[in-house]
N, C-alpha and C positions, 0 to 999 in steps of 0.2 A: 459594484458589488451583487450581483446575481443570487435571486431566492426562489426558491418556488411559492408558485402560491398558494398550490394546498398543504403541502408540507410545511412549507418553510423553511429548509433546508440550505444553510447558502452554499453554493457553488464549492470555495474556500474549505471545508470541509470535506469534500468529495474528489478532491487534486492530490494524486498520488506526491507525492516530495522523494528526491532524492533515488526516483526509480532506477536501478540498473539493468541492463538486458540478460536474460541467462538464459535465453530458447537461439532458436533460429532465425534467420531473417523470412520472414514469408511476404514481405512485400514493400511498396515504397509509397508515399502521400506528402506530396511537396516540396521534396529533396530528402526527407524522414524517414530513415528506416523504419519501419513494421517487426518488432519482435513477436516468435507465437508466448514468449514470457517474458515477464519483468519480476525482478525481486524489489522489494521498498526496504528502506533503511532498517524496518525492522527482520528482515529475513522475512515477509510473507511473499508468500508467489501467488499470480496475477496470470492469466488466461485472456489473449485479446481475441473480445466479441462484435469490434466493430466501430463503427464511427458513433461520436458523439449525437442524438438528435436535437435541432433543434425549433426555435421559434421563429414568427413572423419575423419578429423585431432582430432577429442573428444571435440572439445570446444562443445558450446551451441549454435545455430542457430539462432540471433537475428534476423533473418530478418523476419524467420517461422513465430515469435507469430505474432499475432493477434493485433488490437488495444486495447488498457484494457489490455491486458496480461502481468504479470509480474512473474519474479522467485522468487521462495521461498527455500533458498539451502536447500540440494544439488543439485535437480534439480527438483522441483517443479511446478507447474504452477498454477496460480492463476486468476482469471479475475475481472475486482472489476466490483462491482455489484448496478449499476447508480441506479440504485431505491432506495437505504438505506439510511436511511436517519438514521444518530449513536443517538445512546440514548441521550448521553452525549457531551455537547461542546469539541471537540478538544483540547489541550493542545496549541495551537496556537491561538483560540478562544479564549480562556480566558484567556492568556496572554493579548492579543489584547482589550477585556474588561476591564481589569484593568488599561492599560495604557490610554487608550481612559478615562476610570472614572476620573481618576488624572486628566488631561488637560481642560478636560469639566467639569465647578462648575456651576453652578446651580448662575441663575442672581438671584441679590437681586433688590426686587422691594424697589424704591424709598420713604423712612419714608413718612409719609402722618402727 
C-alpha cells in the first residue's frame, strides 16, 4: 500500500468506491471511458480534474492530490463538488431514517 511521505495518508483512503457515471463521456483512457461526473455510494458527486500524478517509482503521489480529490482506478482524479446536493438520500441516510423511526414511536395521548 502506498503512503504519502508528508501526510502519511494511505492511498486506500483516497480511492472512490462504487462510483457510477453521472455525466457525459468526455474521453477514453486505455479502453476505459472518462466521465465528466461520477457519483459514489453515498450520493456525493465528483468532477473529473485529470490524471493522478505519479512518483518516479510509478506509485501514485498521494501528497500531490489537493483537498477533496480522490482516485478512480486506474488513475483518474475526481474532485468532490461541495455545492452538489444529492437528489436522493444516500443509503446511509435511508438506513438511519429506518432505524430512528423504529425507536422513535409517536407518544400516545392520555385518554380523556
